[in-house]
C-alpha positions as CSV (number, residue, x, y, z in Angstrom):
1,M,5.5,-34.3,38.2
2,L,2.6,-35.3,37.0
3,R,0.3,-32.1,35.5
4,V,-2.7,-32.9,37.1
5,L,-6.5,-31.1,36.4
6,V,-8.7,-30.5,38.9
7,T,-12.4,-30.3,38.2
8,R,-14.1,-30.0,41.5
9,P,-15.2,-26.7,42.4
10,E,-14.3,-24.0,45.8
11,P,-13.3,-24.7,48.5
12,G,-12.6,-28.3,48.3
13,A,-10.2,-27.3,44.3
14,A,-7.9,-25.3,46.6
15,R,-7.6,-27.8,49.0
16,T,-6.6,-30.3,46.3
17,A,-4.2,-27.8,44.9
18,K,-2.1,-28.2,48.3
19,A,-2.4,-31.9,48.7
20,L,-1.1,-32.5,44.9
21,E,1.5,-30.1,45.6
22,A,3.0,-31.7,48.7
23,M,3.2,-34.3,46.6
24,G,5.3,-33.0,44.1
25,H,2.5,-32.7,41.4
26,R,1.9,-29.2,38.9
27,P,-2.3,-28.3,40.1
28,I,-4.0,-27.2,37.7
29,L,-7.5,-25.8,38.7
30,L,-10.4,-26.0,35.9
31,P,-13.7,-26.5,38.0
32,L,-16.2,-27.8,36.3
33,S,-19.2,-27.4,38.8
34,E,-19.9,-25.4,41.3
35,T,-22.5,-24.7,44.2
36,R,-25.3,-22.6,45.2
37,P,-27.0,-21.4,48.2
38,L,-30.6,-22.8,48.3
39,P,-33.8,-21.2,50.8
40,A,-34.0,-23.5,53.6
41,E,-37.6,-23.2,54.8
42,E,-37.9,-23.6,58.8
43,N,-41.5,-23.2,59.1
44,A,-41.5,-26.6,56.8
45,L,-39.4,-28.1,59.3
46,P,-41.4,-31.2,61.1
47,T,-42.7,-30.4,64.4
48,R,-40.8,-33.5,66.1
49,I,-37.1,-33.5,64.9
50,D,-35.6,-36.5,66.9
51,A,-32.2,-36.4,64.6
52,V,-29.8,-34.9,62.1
53,A,-27.8,-36.3,59.1
54,A,-25.2,-35.3,56.4
55,T,-23.5,-36.5,53.7
56,S,-21.8,-34.0,52.7
57,A,-19.8,-31.3,53.8
58,N,-21.4,-28.4,51.5
59,A,-24.7,-29.1,53.1
60,L,-23.4,-27.8,56.0
61,R,-21.9,-25.2,54.6
62,F,-24.8,-23.8,52.9
63,A,-27.4,-24.5,55.7
64,P,-28.6,-21.0,57.3
65,A,-27.5,-19.9,60.5
66,A,-30.7,-20.1,62.4
67,L,-31.7,-23.3,61.0
68,V,-28.5,-24.4,62.8
69,A,-29.3,-22.7,65.7
70,R,-32.8,-24.4,65.9
71,L,-31.4,-28.0,65.5
72,A,-27.5,-27.6,67.5
73,T,-28.8,-29.3,70.4
74,L,-29.4,-32.7,68.1
75,P,-27.6,-35.7,67.5
76,C,-25.8,-34.9,64.0
77,H,-25.0,-37.8,62.1
78,A,-21.7,-37.1,59.7
79,V,-20.8,-39.6,56.9
80,G,-16.9,-38.7,57.3
81,T,-14.5,-36.5,59.1
82,R,-14.7,-33.6,56.7
83,T,-18.5,-33.5,57.1
84,A,-18.0,-33.9,60.8
85,Q,-15.7,-30.9,61.1
86,A,-18.1,-28.9,58.9
87,A,-20.8,-30.1,61.2
88,R,-18.9,-28.6,64.1
89,A,-18.3,-25.5,62.4
90,A,-21.8,-24.8,61.1
91,G,-22.8,-25.3,65.4
92,F,-23.6,-28.5,66.2
93,L,-23.2,-29.5,69.2
94,R,-23.1,-33.4,69.4
95,V,-21.5,-35.1,66.6
96,E,-21.3,-38.3,65.6
97,E,-18.9,-39.3,62.5
98,G,-19.8,-42.0,60.4
99,P,-17.8,-44.3,58.7
100,G,-16.9,-42.2,55.2
101,D,-19.7,-43.9,53.1
102,A,-23.7,-42.5,52.9
103,E,-25.2,-46.4,52.5
104,A,-22.5,-47.3,55.2
105,L,-23.9,-44.4,57.9
106,A,-27.9,-45.4,56.9
107,A,-26.6,-49.0,58.1
108,S,-24.9,-47.7,60.8
109,I,-28.3,-45.5,62.1
110,G,-31.5,-46.9,60.7
111,E,-31.6,-49.4,63.6
112,G,-31.2,-46.9,66.5
113,L,-33.6,-44.1,64.5
114,S,-36.4,-46.4,63.7
115,A,-39.7,-45.0,63.8
116,R,-38.6,-41.8,64.6
117,T,-37.5,-38.5,62.2
118,L,-34.2,-38.0,61.2
119,L,-33.7,-34.4,59.1
120,Y,-31.5,-35.0,56.3
121,L,-29.4,-31.7,55.3
122,C,-28.6,-32.2,51.8
123,G,-27.9,-30.9,48.2
124,R,-30.7,-30.7,45.2
125,V,-28.3,-33.3,43.2
126,R,-28.0,-36.5,45.3
127,L,-27.9,-40.5,45.6
128,R,-31.3,-41.3,46.7
129,L,-29.2,-44.5,48.8
130,F,-29.2,-43.0,51.8
131,E,-32.9,-42.3,52.7
132,E,-34.2,-45.2,51.1
133,R,-31.5,-47.3,52.9
134,L,-33.0,-45.4,56.0
135,A,-36.7,-45.9,54.5
136,R,-36.7,-49.8,54.6
137,A,-35.2,-49.2,58.9
138,G,-38.5,-47.2,59.2
139,V,-37.0,-44.0,59.9
140,H,-39.1,-41.5,58.3
141,V,-37.0,-39.0,57.1
142,R,-37.6,-35.7,55.6
143,P,-35.0,-33.8,53.6
144,V,-33.8,-30.5,53.4
145,E,-32.1,-28.9,50.4
146,T,-29.9,-26.8,51.4
147,Y,-27.8,-26.2,48.0
148,D,-27.8,-27.0,44.3
149,T,-25.0,-28.4,42.1
150,V,-24.9,-27.1,38.5
151,T,-22.3,-28.0,35.8
152,I,-19.7,-24.9,34.4
153,E,-19.1,-25.6,30.6
154,P,-16.1,-23.6,30.3
155,S,-15.2,-22.6,26.2
156,S,-12.6,-24.6,24.3
157,E,-10.5,-21.5,24.6
158,T,-10.5,-21.6,28.0
159,V,-9.5,-25.0,28.3
160,T,-6.7,-24.6,25.9
161,A,-5.4,-21.9,27.6
162,R,-5.6,-23.8,31.3
163,L,-4.1,-27.2,30.0
164,G,-1.5,-26.1,28.1
165,A,0.3,-28.9,26.3
166,G,-2.7,-31.3,28.3
167,A,-2.9,-32.8,31.5
168,D,-1.5,-36.3,32.4
169,A,-4.2,-37.1,35.2
170,V,-7.7,-35.6,35.7
171,L,-9.2,-36.1,39.6
172,L,-13.3,-36.5,39.1
173,Y,-15.2,-35.9,42.0
174,S,-18.9,-36.1,41.0
175,A,-20.8,-37.4,38.4
176,K,-22.0,-33.7,37.0
177,A,-18.2,-32.4,36.9
178,A,-17.3,-36.0,34.6
179,E,-20.2,-35.4,32.6
180,A,-19.0,-32.3,31.5
181,A,-15.4,-33.3,31.4
182,G,-15.9,-36.4,29.0
183,R,-17.8,-33.6,26.6
184,L,-14.6,-31.4,26.7
185,A,-12.6,-35.1,26.1
186,A,-15.2,-35.4,23.0
187,R,-14.4,-31.9,21.8
188,P,-12.5,-32.4,18.7
189,A,-10.0,-29.3,19.3
190,L,-9.6,-30.4,22.9
191,A,-9.1,-34.1,22.5
192,P,-5.6,-34.4,22.2
193,L,-5.3,-32.4,25.4
194,F,-6.9,-35.7,27.1
195,T,-5.8,-38.6,24.9
196,H,-2.7,-39.9,27.3
197,A,-4.5,-38.5,30.5
198,H,-5.7,-41.3,33.1
199,M,-9.0,-40.4,34.5
200,L,-9.1,-41.1,38.5
201,A,-13.1,-41.3,39.8
202,L,-13.4,-40.7,43.3
203,S,-16.9,-43.7,42.5
204,G,-17.6,-45.8,40.0
205,R,-20.8,-44.4,39.5
206,V,-18.6,-41.3,38.9
207,A,-16.4,-42.9,36.1
208,A,-20.0,-44.1,34.3
209,A,-20.7,-40.9,33.4
210,F,-17.3,-39.7,32.5
211,G,-18.5,-41.4,29.2
212,P,-16.7,-43.5,26.3
213,E,-13.7,-40.5,25.8
214,A,-11.3,-42.3,28.8
215,G,-8.1,-41.4,27.5
216,G,-5.2,-43.0,29.3
217,G,-7.6,-45.0,31.3
218,M,-10.0,-44.9,34.1
219,H,-9.0,-45.6,37.2
220,V,-11.6,-46.1,40.1
221,A,-10.9,-45.2,43.7
222,S,-11.1,-47.9,46.4
223,A,-13.5,-45.8,48.5
224,P,-15.7,-42.8,47.9
225,T,-12.7,-40.8,49.7
226,E,-9.9,-38.2,48.3
227,E,-7.1,-39.9,50.4
228,A,-8.5,-43.5,48.2
229,L,-8.6,-41.1,44.8
230,L,-4.7,-39.4,45.7
231,E,-3.4,-43.2,46.6
232,L,-4.6,-43.4,42.3
233,L,-2.2,-41.4,41.8
234,R,0.5,-42.1,44.1
235,E,0.5,-46.0,41.7
236,L,0.5,-43.9,38.5
237,D,4.2,-42.0,39.3
């Protein structure tokens, strides 16, 4: 049984904890970021919208009901399975599930939306690759930010109480959480708790954000999905 530190916010943290328990591991929940809704101004929308896209389930969870109602009959391009489920739950009627990667989604829908307007439901903190790739394909992308992601900086006492003897593995889902985890590992009082921990990152960008305090080593998932991240954990078993 591995002691696995989960740094992602709710509601994903509880879902990850169940998956870890099913694998025979002990999850330790210590969210290092949280998501907060942003006001999405309906009157700021373009007069013509041809389709909607989302590369984050949170963008759909935080989208105001009135906004979704206005867009519900348009094609909604979701980056992957989890985001597609969130789109349907929000009320979108025509959801198309993408390949699981934002840049790959842009490549797959760009040609069909050339010279058209795509409303992009997104977070304030995001990579711009999706928008840039579509812009190069001639798509008019209008981002609507429905949520923000902020860092949580727990006290050393809180981390020590939560981790006890330390962690065997740390799951890193975002650059913000990875930066926060790196700062924790760099604190002299907490460094011993991370010394032998394997850092498992969702992507190379997330891994780079952690910094030089990688303890037992940094491992990067083969794809930016939780399934690929947990596969790294299976390899450590």
